N, C-alpha and C positions, 0 to 999 in steps of 0.2 A: 055230669061234670063232677070232678073230684071235690069233696067237701072243703079241701084246703088246696086249691090248684097251684098256688105258688107261695113261697116264703121270701120276704125281702131280707137280703143279706147286707146290702148297702144302697143308700140313695142320697143324691143331692140334686141340685137344680139342672144338672147336665145329663145324668145317666142313672140307671138303676141296675144293680146286680141282684139276681134272684135265683132261687132254686125251684125248678119246675117239677111238679109231681108227675108221675107216669099217668097216662091216660088223657092228658090235656094236649089239644092241638096247639101248635105254636101260632099258626095263623089260620084264618078261615078257609074252608073248602066247600065243595058242592053240597055237603050235608047241612050247612047252615048252622051247625053247632057252635056255640059260643067258644071262642078261642082265647089264648093268652093275649093276643093283640086287643081283642074286644075288652077284656078285663082291664088291661093297662090303660086303654082310652078312658075308662071310667075312673081308674085310680089317678091318672094324670090330670083329669078334668079338661082334656083337649083331644082332638082327633089325631094329632101327629104321634106316631109311635115308630121310632127308628129301630126296626128289627134287623140286627146285623147278621145274625146266624140263627138257624132253626135247629131244634131238636125234634126227632120223630115223636109221634104221639106217645109211644110207650117207652121212650127214653127219658130218664130223669136227670136232674142236676142243674148245674150252674149255667146261667145265660147272662149276657150283658146286653142292655137295650138302651139306646140313646133317647133322650127326651127332647133334643133340639137338633136341627139339621146340621149345624156346624159341628156338633159333637159326633153326629153320625158320619159325617164326611171324614173327620180325622180318625175315628176309630176304624172305618172301613179301609183307610189307607194302611193302618197298622195290620189289619187282617190280611190285606193283599201282599204286604211286604214281609209278612211272617213275624213281626214283632209283637203281635197279639197272640200269646201262646195259649193253646187249648189242649188240655189233656183229659182223657177218659179212662175209666176203669171198667173192666168187663170180666165176667166169669166165663171162661172158655173150657171146652172139653179137652181132656188129655193133659199132658205135661209139656209145658213150654220151659225149656231148660236154660235158655240164654237170650239176651237181647238180640233183636234182629231188625232189619229194615225190609219192608215189603213194598213191592211196586207192581202194579197190574194195570191193564187197560180195561176200563169199565164202560159198559154200554147200558143205557137206561131205556126201558120200554115205558113210554109215558102213559100208554093206555092201561097197562097193568100195574104201574108203579113198581116194577121189579128191575133189579140191576143184575147183570151177569158179567163175568170175566170173559174177555174176548182176546183174540190175537191182536198184537200191536199193529196199528195201521188200519184197523177196521173202521169203515166210515161211521162217523158220529161218536166214536169211542173217545174217552178222556182218560188221561193218565192219573192214577191214584197212587199216592205214596204216603207212608206212615212209618213211624218207629214204634216198636213194641218191646216191652220188657216184662219178665215175670216178677210179680210182687210176692206171691206165695203159691206154692204147690201144696195141695191138700186133697183129702177125700171127704165126700159127703154122700150119705145114703148108698155107699158101695161104689160110687163113681170117682174116678181120678179126674181132678179139675185143676185149673190154674186161675188165680186172680192176677190179671194182667193190666198193665198200664199202657195206654196208647197216646202217642203225640202225633197229631195230624200235620202233614206237610201240604196236603191239598184238602179241600173240603167238598168231597163228592157225596152224592146221595147214597145212603146206606153203606158208606165206604168201609167202616170197621166191620160191619156184619158180613159183607160180601167177601172182603179180603181174608177175614178169619176163616170163613167157610172154605175158601179156595185153598188155604194152607192146612186144611184138615183139623182146624180148631174152632168149630162153629160155637157161637154163644149159646149157652144153655137157654132154653125157652124160645129159641128163635126157629120155629118150625118153617118159616118162609124160606130160610136159607140153609136148611138141611140138618139141623140138629137131630141126632138119633135118640136123644133123651126126651124130646118133645116138651110137654108141659109137666112131666112127672116131677122134675126138680124145681121148676120155676114157671110162672104163668105168663111171663113176657120176656123179650130178649133182655138178658142181664147186662145192660149198658147204662152207664152213669157218667155224666159230665162232671169231672172231679176237680178241675183246676183251671183257673183263668189268671193270666198275667198280662198287664197292658200299662201304657202310660196314659194318665188322665188327660183327656183331650184339651182341657183348658189350663189346669194348674201344672201339667207336665209331671206330676208326681207318679212314681212307679207304684202300681197297686197289684196285689195278688190276693186270690181267694181260693180256699180249698174246702172240698167236701168229699171225703174219702170213701164213704159208703152210702148207698141208697138205703132209705129207711125200711124198705120192704125186703131187703136181702136177708137170707138166713145168716146166722153167725159164722164168721170166717176166722 
């Protein structure tokens, strides 16, 4: 377990916004390893943890978690209708020169926890859509890279990683989905949850939080 598995950004009696460290499970799996949900149960002093969205183990950054069921219900509604805005930043291979919208059909193999792009209409496939824009094109260790910002329109498993790879811009460090740089440049998929915007479920106040860079990224 990471020595500092999460950092509290905001907390009140209804919700918590935190920044998750890479290497921490969002919720428990068959390994029995302590997860963010377990840690938050201890932090909240109660069993209920309203996990609205998950980050992969090796994805870092911002998450919102409800502390009460009414808050969870209202935030889930925002997530479903698109008013809860989630943006991510990633370091991808190659030069992304202009903003784009990517749409693919994705199929997940539950046994291997692997997702692949398939033909539209494939049985069990789900549509994945996102917006992507270049933040900065740069070179590092002789490689041409792009710091890109992603805004999800759907929330599919491994969505950013799979769609980026399908568009010939795999995330550095993401050996699972075809990076040719492997772990030479980075030891995990370079993906970070960078922005959250939502309406407070009780006060209705508009709230936004930003975390532009992961702590373990190299200087950009």
